[in-house]
N, CA and C of each residue as an Amber inpcrd file, in Angstrom:
protein
   297
   0.8800000  16.8880000  17.1010000   1.0930000  15.4130000  16.4200000
   1.4170000  14.6170000  17.3230000   1.3020000  13.3920000  17.1800000
   1.9840000  12.2950000  18.3770000   2.8840000  11.4160000  17.7670000
   3.5120000  10.6250000  18.6490000   5.2480000  10.3530000  17.8160000
   4.1580000   8.9480000  16.7050000   3.4810000   8.0360000  17.0960000
   2.7750000   7.7990000  15.7890000   2.3560000   8.4150000  14.6770000
   2.1440000   9.3110000  15.3960000   1.7420000   9.9410000  13.5770000
   2.7960000  10.5520000  12.6370000   3.8900000  10.7510000  13.8330000
   5.5060000  11.7830000  12.9670000   5.6480000  10.1350000  12.4360000
   5.5290000   8.9550000  12.5490000   6.7790000   7.5140000  12.7440000
   5.7630000   7.4150000  10.9520000   4.2670000   7.7300000  10.5620000
   3.4720000   7.4970000   9.3020000   3.5990000   7.6980000   8.6610000
   3.9210000   9.2290000   9.2440000   4.0400000  10.3500000   8.0290000
   5.8580000  10.2220000   7.3950000   6.9700000   9.9460000   7.9400000
   7.6790000   9.5640000   7.7060000   8.4040000   8.3220000   6.9790000
   7.4910000   7.6370000   7.2010000   7.6510000   5.8760000   6.7880000
   6.9410000   6.3240000   5.4090000   6.0500000   6.8900000   5.1200000
   5.3120000   6.7490000   4.2180000   5.8330000   8.5140000   3.4880000
   6.6760000   8.8150000   3.5770000   7.3060000  10.2910000   2.1800000
   7.6310000   9.8280000   1.2270000   7.4860000  10.2500000   0.0690000
   7.9690000   9.7230000  -1.2280000   9.1300000  10.4980000  -1.5580000
   9.2630000  10.4340000  -2.4360000  10.6090000  10.5970000  -3.1890000
  11.6890000   9.5020000  -2.9700000  13.1250000   9.5340000  -3.3740000
  13.7020000   8.7970000  -3.9000000  15.1450000   8.4110000  -2.9180000
  14.6550000   7.7540000  -1.9560000  13.9500000   6.3830000  -1.5630000
  12.7850000   6.6430000  -0.8840000  12.1180000   5.9520000  -1.0480000
  10.6730000   6.1320000  -0.4560000  10.8130000   5.6320000   1.0830000
  10.1730000   6.5310000   2.2960000  10.3480000   5.8440000   3.1760000
  11.5650000   6.7040000   4.3530000  12.4660000   6.5460000   4.7480000
  12.9820000   7.4690000   5.7720000  14.1710000   6.5910000   6.7380000
  15.0000000   7.0070000   6.1710000  16.2700000   6.7090000   7.1500000
  16.6080000   6.6910000   9.0970000  17.4860000   5.7960000   9.8960000
  17.0760000   5.9370000  11.0380000  17.3220000   7.6270000  11.4800000
  18.1940000   8.3730000  10.7360000  19.3670000   9.7150000  11.1150000
  17.4310000  10.6830000  10.8430000  17.1850000  10.7540000  10.0420000
  15.8130000  11.2390000   9.9730000  14.6950000  10.7220000  10.7770000
  14.6960000   9.4910000  11.3980000  13.5090000   9.3010000  12.2650000
  13.9780000   9.8430000  13.5220000  15.3410000   9.5860000  14.1990000
  15.2340000  10.2480000  15.5430000  15.5200000  11.4890000  14.9570000
  15.6910000  12.1600000  14.1880000  15.5510000  13.8120000  14.4060000
  14.0880000  14.6480000  13.7510000  13.5710000  13.6220000  13.4370000
  11.7380000  13.9670000  13.3120000  10.5050000  13.8420000  14.9600000
  11.7560000  12.5630000  15.7540000  11.2550000  12.8410000  17.1500000
  12.1640000  13.4680000  18.0320000  12.8810000  14.0190000  17.6190000
  13.5550000  14.3320000  18.7530000  15.0350000  13.7540000  19.7210000
  14.4370000  12.3620000  19.1200000  16.0170000  11.5130000  20.0820000
  17.3060000  11.6920000  19.4970000  18.0630000  11.6600000  20.5200000
  19.5090000  11.2210000  20.6740000  19.7980000  10.4550000  20.1630000
  21.3150000  10.5020000  19.3330000  21.4440000   9.4790000  17.7580000
  21.8050000   8.4980000  18.5980000  22.4950000   8.3160000  20.0380000
  23.0190000   6.9390000  20.1460000  21.5410000   6.4050000  21.6130000
  21.3770000   6.9350000  22.5660000  20.6520000   6.2680000  23.0220000
  19.1590000   6.2240000  22.5330000  18.5320000   7.3270000  21.3840000
  17.1330000   7.2550000  20.9350000  17.3210000   6.0330000  19.8230000
  18.2170000   5.3260000  19.5230000  17.6240000   4.0850000  18.9030000
  17.0220000   2.6080000  19.3930000  16.9630000   2.4570000  20.5240000
  16.5640000   2.1310000  20.9250000  14.9480000   2.5980000  21.2980000
  14.9040000   3.3090000  21.2060000  13.0730000   4.0690000  22.3240000
  12.7240000   4.2780000  20.4630000  13.4080000   4.3790000  19.9610000
  13.0670000   4.6930000  18.3130000  12.2110000   2.7900000  17.8250000
  13.4950000   1.9000000  18.1740000  12.5740000   0.6500000  17.5320000
  11.7530000   0.0760000  18.5550000  11.6590000   0.3310000  19.6450000
  10.0750000  -0.2380000  20.7480000   9.2130000   0.6580000  19.8230000
   9.4090000   2.0500000  19.3340000   8.0510000   2.4610000  19.2410000
   7.6310000   1.6610000  17.8800000   8.4010000   1.8100000  16.8820000
   8.9530000   1.2970000  15.5630000   7.7130000  -0.3600000  15.4230000
   8.1620000  -1.2540000  16.4440000   8.4080000  -2.2820000  17.1510000
   6.3670000  -2.3090000  17.3900000   6.0620000  -1.3180000  18.3250000
   4.2740000  -0.9240000  18.8600000   3.8870000  -0.5320000  17.2650000
   4.3920000   0.5220000  16.9390000   3.2540000   0.5790000  15.6510000
   3.3890000  -0.7910000  14.5410000   4.3360000  -1.1610000  14.3990000
   4.1790000  -2.5080000  13.3800000   2.5230000  -3.4270000  14.3350000
   2.6600000  -3.6380000  15.3000000   2.0310000  -4.6390000  15.9420000
   0.3610000  -3.3460000  15.7780000   0.5800000  -2.2750000  15.9540000
  -0.7960000  -1.2450000  15.6770000  -1.8060000  -1.6470000  14.2320000
  -0.2390000  -1.5880000  13.0790000  -0.7120000  -1.7000000  11.6070000
  -1.1170000  -3.1530000  11.3820000  -0.7940000  -4.0690000  11.7600000
  -1.0640000  -5.5880000  11.7570000  -2.5210000  -5.8350000  11.2500000
  -3.4750000  -5.5800000  11.8910000  -4.8140000  -5.6190000  11.5710000
  -5.4060000  -4.9590000  10.5910000  -4.8510000  -3.7010000   9.8290000
  -5.2780000  -3.1600000   8.5100000  -4.3280000  -3.8910000   7.4230000
  -3.5800000  -4.6360000   7.4290000  -2.5000000  -4.8990000   6.4600000
  -1.7100000  -4.3760000   5.8250000  -1.2200000  -3.1240000   6.8340000
   0.2930000  -2.7390000   6.4730000   1.4870000  -3.5720000   7.9200000
   2.9400000  -3.5290000   6.9470000   3.6410000  -3.4230000   8.0840000
   4.9560000  -2.7600000   7.9630000   5.6490000  -2.8350000   8.5070000
   6.4680000  -1.9640000   8.1230000   8.2320000  -3.1190000   7.8710000
   8.6920000  -2.4660000   6.3520000   9.2900000  -3.1630000   6.2790000
  10.9260000  -2.4920000   6.0650000  11.9480000  -2.6660000   5.7470000
  13.1100000  -2.1480000   5.7510000  13.7780000  -2.5260000   4.3550000
  14.3010000  -1.1830000   3.7850000  15.0850000  -1.7400000   2.3650000
  16.5030000  -1.4660000   3.0680000  16.9720000  -2.3590000   3.0730000
  18.8440000  -2.2580000   3.2090000  19.5170000  -1.8790000   2.0720000
  18.8280000  -1.5340000   0.6690000  19.8680000  -0.8080000  -0.4500000
  20.3840000   0.4360000   0.1710000  18.8410000   0.9510000   0.2080000
  19.1560000   2.4750000   0.5460000  19.1270000   2.6270000   2.0050000
  18.7610000   1.7390000   2.9310000  19.0720000   2.2780000   4.4990000
  17.9400000   2.7320000   4.4180000  16.6070000   2.3950000   4.3730000
  15.3650000   3.5000000   4.9660000  14.4750000   2.4990000   5.5850000
  13.4990000   2.7460000   6.1040000  12.6660000   2.0410000   6.4420000
  11.0250000   2.6390000   5.7350000  10.5650000   1.7330000   5.3430000
   9.1330000   1.9950000   4.7640000   7.7370000   1.4090000   4.8240000
   6.7240000   1.6760000   4.7550000   5.4390000   1.2830000   4.7630000
   5.0950000   0.4580000   3.7590000   4.5820000  -1.3560000   4.0940000
   4.2450000  -1.6370000   2.9480000   3.0890000  -2.5370000   3.3620000
   1.7230000  -3.0600000   2.4620000   1.1080000  -3.8390000   2.4190000
   1.7560000  -5.0730000   2.7380000   1.1590000  -6.0000000   3.7440000
   1.1420000  -7.2410000   4.6190000   0.8570000  -8.8890000   3.5560000
   0.3680000  -8.5930000   2.2670000   0.2050000  -9.4070000   1.4640000
   0.3270000 -10.3960000   1.0550000   0.6800000 -11.5120000   0.9350000
   1.4050000 -12.4420000   0.7800000   2.1270000 -12.3340000  -0.9290000
   3.1800000 -12.4020000  -1.1550000   3.5130000 -12.2290000  -3.0840000
   3.6580000 -13.9750000  -3.2370000   4.0290000 -14.7820000  -2.3580000
   3.3220000 -16.1060000  -3.7390000   1.8690000 -16.5070000  -3.2000000
   1.3720000 -15.9060000  -3.8820000  -0.0250000 -16.3240000  -3.8790000
  -0.1290000 -17.4600000  -5.1290000  -0.4750000 -18.4490000  -4.5550000
  -1.0580000 -19.9070000  -5.5450000  -2.2680000 -19.3790000  -6.3980000
  -2.3800000 -20.3370000  -7.5720000  -3.4480000 -20.2150000  -7.8290000
  -4.8890000 -20.6950000  -7.7850000  -4.6730000 -21.6130000  -6.8610000
  -5.4140000 -22.9190000  -6.3500000  -6.2690000 -21.7160000  -5.0730000
  -5.4330000 -21.0930000  -4.6900000  -6.1320000 -20.2610000  -3.2480000
  -7.2470000 -18.9810000  -4.1150000  -8.2010000 -19.0710000  -3.6800000
  -8.9690000 -18.1400000  -4.3930000  -9.5900000 -17.7300000  -2.6820000
 -10.1470000 -16.1410000  -2.9660000 -10.9590000 -15.9940000  -1.7640000
 -12.1960000 -16.6490000  -1.5110000 -12.6580000 -16.6950000  -3.1320000
 -14.1610000 -17.6460000  -2.9360000 -13.9680000 -18.5320000  -2.5440000
 -15.4290000 -19.4960000  -2.0790000 -15.2890000 -21.3210000  -1.8830000
 -15.8250000 -21.5440000  -3.3430000 -15.1630000 -23.3060000  -3.7480000
 -15.4450000 -23.4820000  -4.7490000 -16.6820000 -22.9830000  -5.7440000
 -18.0280000 -23.9040000  -4.8690000 -18.8840000 -23.1070000  -5.5310000
 -19.4500000 -21.9590000  -6.0510000 -19.1070000 -21.2010000  -5.0660000
 -19.6610000 -19.8620000  -5.2190000 -19.1550000 -19.3210000  -6.5480000
 -17.6440000 -19.4320000  -6.6140000 -16.6270000 -19.3430000  -8.1300000
 -16.8100000 -19.7130000  -9.1360000 -17.5600000 -20.9480000  -9.3250000
 -18.3530000 -21.8450000  -9.9740000 -19.5880000 -21.0830000 -11.1690000
 -20.4280000 -20.9330000  -9.7710000 -21.3090000 -19.9240000 -10.0340000
 -21.7950000 -18.6300000 -11.2080000 -20.3170000 -18.0360000 -10.0570000
 -19.8880000 -16.5270000 -10.9530000 -19.5110000 -16.8050000 -12.2550000
 -18.6010000 -17.7400000 -12.6840000 -17.9710000 -18.1760000 -13.8770000
 -19.0240000 -18.5730000 -15.0640000 -20.3720000 -18.9220000 -14.8900000
 -21.6800000 -19.1100000 -15.4700000 -22.2340000 -18.5950000 -15.5060000
 -22.4260000 -17.5190000 -14.6330000 -22.9770000 -16.2960000 -14.4450000
 -22.4850000 -15.0030000 -15.8730000 -21.3240000 -14.5260000 -15.2270000
 -20.5910000 -13.6780000 -16.2950000 -20.0950000 -14.5770000 -17.7440000
 -20.2860000 -16.0590000 -18.1710000 -20.3130000 -16.6890000 -19.1060000
 -21.6690000 -16.1990000 -20.1470000 -22.9320000 -16.6750000 -19.2710000
 -24.0290000 -16.4940000 -20.0580000 -24.2710000 -15.4170000 -20.0500000
 -23.4950000 -14.0570000 -19.5430000 -23.6840000 -12.8030000 -19.3260000
 -23.5430000 -11.8650000 -20.9610000
């Protein structure tokens, strides 16, 4: 396994809490406690950059002090924004209503 595969596996770990803390990530990658934090955060930044195109991002849970993977979808979607153009949405509504 390469380092990114190990990070993905640790960040998607189930349980309570979901994800992994810094000591767990350092142990999994075999990095020392003090000097390894810089390398760990560089790798997590690179992983974040690679995951952004597929809609995932690395997040931090400050209550449990863990990092985890989450979707990058906006939670503040308004009802006015739809993925369909207005004419297509109206046509689809009419077809569904008539069916």
